[in-house]
C-alpha positions as CSV (number, residue, x, y, z in Angstrom):
1,M,83.7,45.6,22.0
2,G,80.9,47.1,24.0
3,R,77.3,46.0,24.2
4,K,74.9,47.8,21.8
5,G,71.2,48.4,22.5
6,E,69.1,47.3,25.4
7,R,69.4,44.0,27.3
8,G,67.2,41.3,26.0
9,H,66.9,39.4,29.3
10,L,66.2,40.1,33.0
11,K,66.7,38.0,36.1
12,R,63.9,37.8,38.6
13,K,65.9,38.9,41.7
14,P,66.7,42.5,40.4
15,A,63.3,42.9,38.8
16,P,61.2,45.9,40.1
17,K,59.7,45.3,43.6
18,L,56.2,46.2,42.3
19,W,56.2,43.1,40.1
20,P,54.0,40.3,41.7
21,I,56.3,37.5,40.8
22,H,58.1,34.7,42.8
23,R,61.7,35.6,43.0
24,K,63.1,32.1,43.4
25,E,60.9,29.8,41.4
26,A,62.8,30.5,38.2
27,V,65.8,32.5,37.1
28,W,64.5,34.7,34.3
29,T,61.4,36.9,33.8
30,V,60.0,39.2,31.1
31,V,62.3,42.1,30.2
32,S,60.7,45.5,30.0
33,K,61.4,48.2,27.4
34,S,60.9,51.9,27.3
35,G,57.2,52.9,27.3
36,P,54.6,55.4,28.6
37,H,55.3,54.5,32.2
38,S,58.6,54.3,34.2
39,R,60.1,50.8,34.2
40,S,60.1,50.6,38.0
41,G,56.4,51.6,38.3
42,S,54.9,49.4,35.6
43,L,54.4,45.9,34.3
44,P,55.3,44.3,30.9
45,L,52.1,43.1,29.2
46,A,53.5,39.5,28.9
47,L,53.9,39.4,32.7
48,I,50.3,40.4,33.1
49,V,49.0,37.8,30.7
50,R,51.1,34.9,32.1
51,D,51.8,35.6,35.8
52,M,48.8,37.7,36.8
53,L,45.9,36.6,34.6
54,G,47.0,33.0,34.1
55,L,46.1,33.0,30.4
56,A,49.4,31.4,29.5
57,K,51.9,29.0,31.0
58,T,55.0,30.1,29.1
59,G,56.4,33.3,27.7
60,K,55.9,32.0,24.2
61,E,52.2,31.3,24.8
62,S,51.7,34.8,26.2
63,K,53.5,36.3,23.2
64,N,51.1,34.5,20.8
65,I,48.0,35.7,22.7
66,I,49.2,39.3,22.6
67,S,50.3,39.2,19.0
68,Q,46.9,38.0,18.0
69,G,45.3,41.2,19.3
70,K,43.4,39.6,22.2
71,I,44.6,42.1,24.8
72,M,43.7,45.8,24.9
73,V,45.2,48.6,27.1
74,D,43.1,51.8,27.4
75,G,40.9,50.8,24.5
76,K,43.8,50.1,22.1
77,V,45.0,46.7,20.9
78,R,48.6,46.1,22.0
79,R,50.6,43.5,20.2
80,D,54.0,44.0,21.9
81,E,54.6,41.7,24.8
82,H,57.1,44.2,26.3
83,F,54.6,47.1,26.3
84,L,54.5,48.7,29.8
85,V,51.2,48.9,31.6
86,G,51.1,51.2,34.7
87,L,49.0,52.9,37.3
88,M,45.3,53.3,36.4
89,D,45.6,51.7,33.0
90,V,42.6,49.6,31.9
91,V,43.4,46.1,30.6
92,S,40.7,44.3,28.7
93,I,40.5,40.7,27.4
94,V,38.7,40.9,24.1
95,D,37.3,37.3,23.9
96,A,36.3,37.1,27.5
97,K,34.9,40.6,27.7
98,K,36.6,41.2,31.0
99,S,38.4,44.4,32.2
100,Y,40.8,45.2,34.9
101,R,42.3,48.4,36.3
102,V,45.9,48.6,37.5
103,L,46.0,49.8,41.1
104,P,48.7,49.9,43.9
105,S,48.6,47.6,46.9
106,K,51.0,47.0,49.8
107,K,52.5,44.1,47.8
108,G,52.9,46.0,44.5
109,L,50.7,46.6,41.5
110,I,47.5,44.5,41.2
111,L,44.7,44.0,38.6
112,L,41.3,44.8,40.0
113,P,38.3,43.4,38.0
114,I,35.9,46.3,37.0
115,E,32.5,46.4,35.3
116,S,32.1,47.5,31.7
117,D,30.7,50.9,32.7
118,E,33.8,51.7,34.6
119,A,36.2,50.4,31.9
120,V,35.2,53.3,29.6
121,F,37.1,56.0,31.6
122,K,40.5,56.4,33.2
123,L,42.0,58.7,35.8
124,Y,45.1,60.8,35.0
125,R,47.2,62.8,37.5
126,I,48.6,66.1,36.3
127,E,52.4,66.1,36.6
128,D,53.2,69.4,34.9
129,K,51.5,72.1,32.8
130,T,52.6,74.8,30.3
131,I,51.1,77.3,27.8
132,V,51.8,76.1,24.3
133,K,51.6,77.8,20.9
134,G,48.0,78.9,20.2
135,G,47.3,79.9,23.7
136,K,46.2,76.4,24.9
137,L,47.1,74.9,28.2
138,Q,49.0,71.6,27.9
139,L,48.6,69.3,30.9
140,D,51.3,66.6,31.2
141,L,49.8,63.4,32.7
142,H,51.3,60.6,34.7
143,D,51.2,58.1,31.9
144,G,53.3,60.2,29.5
145,T,50.4,61.6,27.5
146,C,49.2,65.2,27.2
147,F,45.9,66.9,27.3
148,L,45.2,70.3,25.7
149,I,42.7,72.8,27.2
150,G,41.6,76.1,25.7
151,V,42.4,79.0,28.1
152,D,39.3,81.2,28.8
153,N,40.3,84.7,30.1
154,S,36.7,85.8,30.6
155,Q,36.3,83.9,33.9
156,V,38.7,82.1,36.2
157,S,41.9,81.4,34.3
158,Q,42.1,77.7,33.2
159,E,45.8,77.9,34.0
160,D,45.0,78.5,37.7
161,A,42.0,76.1,37.7
162,Y,44.2,73.1,36.8
163,Q,47.0,72.5,39.3
164,T,49.7,69.8,39.3
165,L,48.7,66.7,41.2
166,D,45.0,67.3,40.4
167,V,43.3,64.4,38.6
168,L,41.4,64.4,35.3
169,Q,38.8,61.8,34.4
170,L,38.9,61.2,30.7
171,S,37.0,58.8,28.4
172,V,39.3,55.9,27.2
173,L,38.5,56.1,23.5
174,E,37.5,59.7,22.7
175,R,39.7,61.2,25.5
176,E,36.9,63.6,26.4
177,L,37.1,65.4,29.7
178,L,34.5,63.9,32.1
179,G,35.7,65.4,35.4
180,H,38.3,67.3,37.2
181,M,39.2,66.4,40.8
182,K,41.3,68.8,42.9
183,L,43.8,67.8,45.6
184,T,42.1,69.4,48.6
185,V,41.2,68.6,52.2
186,G,38.2,66.2,52.2
187,A,39.1,64.5,48.9
188,N,39.2,60.8,48.6
189,A,42.7,59.4,47.7
190,I,44.8,56.4,47.3
191,V,48.5,56.2,48.2
192,I,50.7,55.2,45.3
193,G,54.1,54.9,47.0
194,G,55.9,54.5,50.3
195,K,55.1,52.2,53.2
196,N,51.4,53.1,53.1
197,M,51.1,52.2,49.4
198,G,47.6,51.0,48.5
199,K,45.8,52.5,51.4
200,V,42.6,54.5,50.6
201,G,41.1,57.3,52.7
202,K,40.1,60.9,53.0
203,V,42.6,63.8,53.1
204,T,42.3,65.5,56.5
205,T,45.2,67.9,56.6
206,I,47.9,69.2,54.2
207,E,50.8,70.7,56.2
208,R,52.2,73.5,54.1
209,K,55.6,74.9,55.2
210,P,57.6,77.8,53.7
211,N,60.6,77.0,51.5
212,Q,59.4,73.4,51.1
213,K,58.9,71.6,47.8
214,R,55.2,71.1,47.3
215,R,55.5,67.4,46.5
216,D,57.3,66.9,49.9
217,T,54.4,68.3,51.8
218,I,53.1,66.0,54.6
219,V,49.5,64.9,54.1
220,T,47.4,63.2,56.8
221,I,44.8,60.7,55.5
222,E,42.0,58.9,57.5
223,D,40.8,55.5,56.3
224,K,37.3,54.1,56.6
225,N,38.1,52.7,60.1
226,G,39.0,56.1,61.4
227,S,42.8,55.3,61.6
228,Q,45.1,58.1,60.4
229,F,48.4,57.8,58.7
230,Q,50.8,60.2,56.9
231,T,52.5,60.4,53.6
232,I,53.9,63.0,51.2
233,L,51.9,64.8,48.6
234,N,53.8,63.2,45.8
235,F,52.4,59.8,46.8
236,V,48.8,61.0,46.9
237,F,46.5,60.1,43.9
238,I,43.0,61.7,44.2
239,L,40.1,59.4,43.4
240,G,37.2,61.8,44.0
241,E,36.4,65.1,45.7
242,K,34.0,63.3,48.1
243,A,33.7,59.6,47.2
244,S,35.9,57.4,45.0
245,S,35.0,57.5,41.3
246,I,36.5,54.1,40.8
247,S,36.3,50.7,42.5
248,V,39.1,50.0,45.0
249,P,40.2,46.8,46.7
250,E,38.1,45.9,49.7
251,A,41.2,45.5,51.9
252,A,42.4,49.0,51.1
């Protein structure tokens, strides 16, 4: 008889490479389930509590902490230890009044401590867009959520103003639009994939070629030391049109 449902266990060796865990110190790790982010590009909440924040020593302890409502993700209490936390999510410890943002690094995903004034907003990359019933523009964001914008035909079409791979700055609780950052030359960006993952710099050139998928376009980025490197457009996440709107790791 075949197996039904998802697996309830996961070994450390085949776990996603972005997980900051030791592969040989134990056999098993936290299993991830379907959620707002892809499994390969996100972290189970129990792994964050136990392995990254050090709030628990065992999986059972981390489960108890999470079930008591002591951990918030993007302003909402999450009680499922398997809940997936991904890029740009804001993780808050209620009792300690500490907040962290999930960012990419050369070793995988990390938690960067942030101040309270920065924990009230989140950056979202536009992955797709469409006009829905009622004439509104629906923007599909990188964390699986959507954002609706009214289309104004009197001026520049909102459909043209918001392009895929642009970034929105939304408030965490009210989801109000605080800013819109375009993917253009001169913008500040962080690399979210490939061998240059985690590097931060200014976009200097975008090499557009005919008959090439836009996401495969080669982008040149210059870091704060003046060194240049290249990646593809799909790995670029805009942080600000001039300067970064969020804190980034010092080594980036």
